[in-house]
MIMI-953855 format. One line per field, with one value per residue: x, y, z of N, C-alpha, C in turn. Coordinates in steps of 0.2 Angstrom, whole numbers. Atoms other than C-alpha are relative to their C-alpha. Layout:
nu: [X|...];
nv: [Y|...];
nw: [Z|...];
cau: [X|...];
cav: [Y|...];
caw: [Z|...];
cu: [X|...];
cv: [Y|...];
cw: [Z|...];
end
This chain:
nu: [4|6|-1|0|6|3|-3|2|6|0|-3|5|5|5|-1|-2|6|-1|-1|-7|-4|1|-3|-8|-2|1|-3|-7|-4|1|2|-4|-1|-6|1|-3|-7|-3|-5|-6|-1|-1|1|7|1|1|7|4|-1|3|7|2|0|6|6|0|-3|-4|-3|-6|-2|-7|-3|0|-3|6|-3|4|6|6|2|1|6|7|3|-2|5|5|4|7|3|2|-6|-2|-6|-5|-5|-1|-7|-2|-5|-4|-5|-5|3|4|6|1|7|0|-1|4|6|6|1|-5|0|-7|-1|-5|-2|-4|0|-4|2|0|6|6|1|1|6|4|0|4|7|2|2|6|5|7|0|-6|1|-7|1|-6|-2|-7|-6|1|6|2|4|3|2|4|4|6|1|1|-6|1|-6|2|-6|1|-5|-1];
nv: [5|-3|-4|3|2|-6|-1|6|-1|-6|2|4|-5|0|-7|-5|-3|-5|4|-1|5|7|2|0|6|6|0|-2|3|7|3|7|1|-3|-5|1|-2|4|4|-4|-2|6|-1|-1|-7|-4|1|-5|-7|0|-1|-6|-5|1|-2|-7|-4|-6|-5|2|5|-2|3|7|2|3|3|-2|5|-2|-6|2|4|-5|-4|-7|-3|-4|-3|1|6|-1|2|-4|-4|-1|5|6|1|7|-1|5|-1|-3|-6|-3|-4|-7|-2|-7|-2|1|-3|4|7|5|7|3|7|1|7|3|-6|1|-5|-7|0|0|-7|-4|2|-3|-7|-1|2|-5|-6|0|-1|-1|3|5|7|4|7|2|6|-2|-1|-4|-5|-4|-5|-4|-6|-3|-4|3|6|-1|1|7|5|7|5|5|5|-1];
nw: [3|1|6|6|3|2|7|5|2|5|6|4|2|-5|-4|4|3|6|7|3|-4|1|7|0|-4|3|7|1|-5|-1|6|1|7|3|5|7|-1|-4|3|-1|-7|-4|-7|-4|-2|6|3|-5|2|6|0|-3|5|5|-3|-1|6|-3|4|0|-6|-3|-6|1|6|4|7|7|3|-3|3|7|0|-2|5|-1|-4|4|-5|2|-2|-7|-4|-5|1|-6|0|-4|-3|-2|-6|-2|-5|3|2|-5|2|-4|1|1|7|4|-2|3|0|1|-3|-3|-2|-4|0|-5|-6|-7|-5|3|5|-4|-3|5|2|-5|1|5|-2|-5|4|4|-5|3|6|1|-2|-1|0|-3|-4|-3|5|5|-1|6|-1|6|-3|5|-3|1|-4|-7|-4|-4|-1|1|-2|5|2|7];
cau: [-15|-31|-23|-19|-36|-43|-31|-36|-54|-52|-40|-55|-66|-76|-80|-74|-88|-79|-80|-63|-55|-64|-59|-41|-40|-47|-41|-24|-17|-24|-25|-19|-22|-7|-6|0|18|21|32|45|42|48|49|34|37|39|23|15|22|16|-2|-3|3|-9|-23|-19|-11|1|8|25|34|48|60|65|74|59|65|62|51|39|38|40|24|13|2|5|-4|-20|-29|-45|-47|-50|-32|-25|-13|-2|15|18|32|41|50|62|76|88|77|72|55|53|35|38|44|28|10|-7|-12|0|2|16|21|32|41|50|47|60|58|63|51|37|40|40|24|16|21|13|-3|-4|-3|-18|-32|-47|-43|-33|-33|-19|-18|-5|3|19|30|21|10|1|-5|-17|-18|-32|-43|-58|-56|-62|-49|-48|-35|-36|-25|-23|-13|-5];
cav: [-75|-64|-51|-64|-71|-53|-50|-67|-62|-45|-52|-61|-45|-48|-31|-21|-8|4|-2|5|-5|-21|-21|-16|-30|-43|-39|-32|-36|-53|-57|-76|-76|-73|-56|-54|-48|-62|-72|-57|-52|-66|-59|-58|-39|-34|-42|-32|-16|-21|-24|-9|2|-6|-3|14|21|33|48|41|27|34|28|10|1|-4|-16|-12|-27|-19|-2|-8|-19|-4|4|22|34|42|55|52|35|41|37|44|59|56|47|30|29|12|12|0|-2|5|20|30|39|57|61|79|80|75|81|72|65|50|32|23|5|0|-17|-28|-15|-14|-3|14|10|7|24|32|23|29|47|46|38|51|65|59|64|66|56|41|22|11|-7|-16|-31|-33|-34|-23|-8|2|19|28|46|52|66|57|42|41|39|20|7|-11|-25|-37|-53|-49];
caw: [97|97|85|73|72|71|56|48|48|41|28|21|20|36|45|31|26|14|-4|-8|7|4|-15|-10|3|-7|-25|-22|-5|-4|-22|-26|-45|-56|-65|-83|-77|-65|-77|-76|-58|-46|-29|-17|-12|-30|-35|-20|-27|-44|-39|-28|-42|-55|-43|-38|-54|-45|-54|-50|-39|-27|-15|-13|-27|-38|-52|-70|-73|-61|-69|-87|-85|-79|-91|-94|-82|-89|-78|-88|-82|-64|-58|-42|-46|-31|-29|-22|-10|-7|10|14|27|14|10|25|25|32|33|35|17|10|9|5|-6|-7|-5|5|6|20|18|31|45|59|74|65|51|64|72|55|51|67|65|48|54|68|56|46|58|46|31|24|26|33|30|41|49|59|43|30|29|15|18|6|11|0|6|-1|10|28|42|46|51|45|53|38|34|17];
cu: [-7|1|1|-6|-5|2|-3|-7|-1|3|-6|-6|-5|1|3|-6|2|1|7|5|-2|2|7|3|0|3|6|4|0|0|4|0|5|-2|4|8|3|6|7|1|-1|-2|-7|-1|-1|-6|-5|0|-4|-8|-3|0|-5|-6|-1|2|3|2|7|2|7|2|1|4|-5|3|-3|-5|-6|-3|-1|-7|-6|-2|1|-6|-4|-5|-8|-3|-1|6|1|6|4|6|-1|6|1|5|2|6|6|-2|-4|-6|-1|-7|-1|1|-5|-7|-5|-2|6|-2|7|-1|6|1|5|2|4|-3|0|-5|-7|-1|-1|-8|-5|0|-4|-7|-3|-1|-6|-6|-7|-1|5|-2|7|-2|7|0|6|5|-1|-6|-1|-5|-3|-3|-3|-6|-8|-2|-1|6|-2|7|-3|6|-1|6|1|8];
cv: [3|5|-4|-3|6|2|-5|2|6|-1|-3|4|1|7|5|3|4|-5|0|-5|-7|-2|1|-6|-6|-1|3|-2|-7|-5|-7|-2|3|6|-1|1|-5|-4|4|2|-6|1|3|8|4|-1|4|6|0|1|6|6|-1|2|8|5|6|4|-3|-5|3|-4|-7|-2|-5|-3|2|-3|2|6|-1|-3|4|4|7|3|5|3|-1|-6|-1|-2|5|4|1|-6|-6|-1|-8|1|-7|1|4|7|3|4|5|2|7|3|-1|3|-4|4|-4|-7|-2|-7|-2|-8|-2|5|-3|6|7|1|1|6|4|-1|3|7|2|-1|5|7|0|-1|-1|-4|-6|-7|-3|-7|-3|-7|1|1|5|5|4|6|4|6|4|3|-2|-7|2|-3|-7|-4|-7|-4|-6|-4|1|-1];
cw: [-3|-6|-7|-2|-2|-7|-5|-2|-4|-6|-5|-2|6|4|-3|-4|-6|-6|-2|4|-1|-7|1|4|-4|-7|-1|5|0|-7|-1|-7|-3|-4|-6|1|4|-3|1|7|5|7|3|1|-6|-3|4|-3|-7|0|3|-5|-6|3|1|-6|2|-6|-1|6|2|5|-2|-7|-3|-7|-6|-2|3|-4|-8|-1|2|-5|2|5|-4|5|-2|2|8|4|5|-2|6|-1|4|3|3|5|2|6|-3|-1|6|-2|5|-2|0|-7|-5|2|-4|-6|-2|2|2|1|4|0|4|5|6|5|-2|-5|3|3|-6|-2|5|1|-6|1|5|-3|-5|5|-3|-6|-1|3|1|1|3|3|3|-5|-6|2|-6|3|-6|3|-5|4|-1|3|8|4|3|0|-1|2|-5|-1|-8|-1];
end
């Protein structure tokens, strides 16, 4: 019960001091207003992928079965807009994640986590000792492994 209350409080921005994390939680993970592509994107997890990709502007989206309507509605990546030149990994039960195969910087989205995915997430977060942010709850997690971000973990309802 206490963990749920703590996640609920953090989900509204209380106690989050990093400007990146505050913006990411309130305007990406917890965003309630419809985006322009929501008419085509119906599933909740696909909308989450779309919002994260739109916010981080990754160089590419890897893994998982990302529907065409998600990638079709994303603007083209432009490095001069200050985008993050790293990939976004979408990890599901059908697409296992091996943290040894990737190196920072990157972003990873874990959907519908089971015990094996939680072990992979734990191994990944343990490897990030000096940098990167992790936003998680019992079912989903987002890891942003950017060397410009301080090492922080957030327990968030999204």
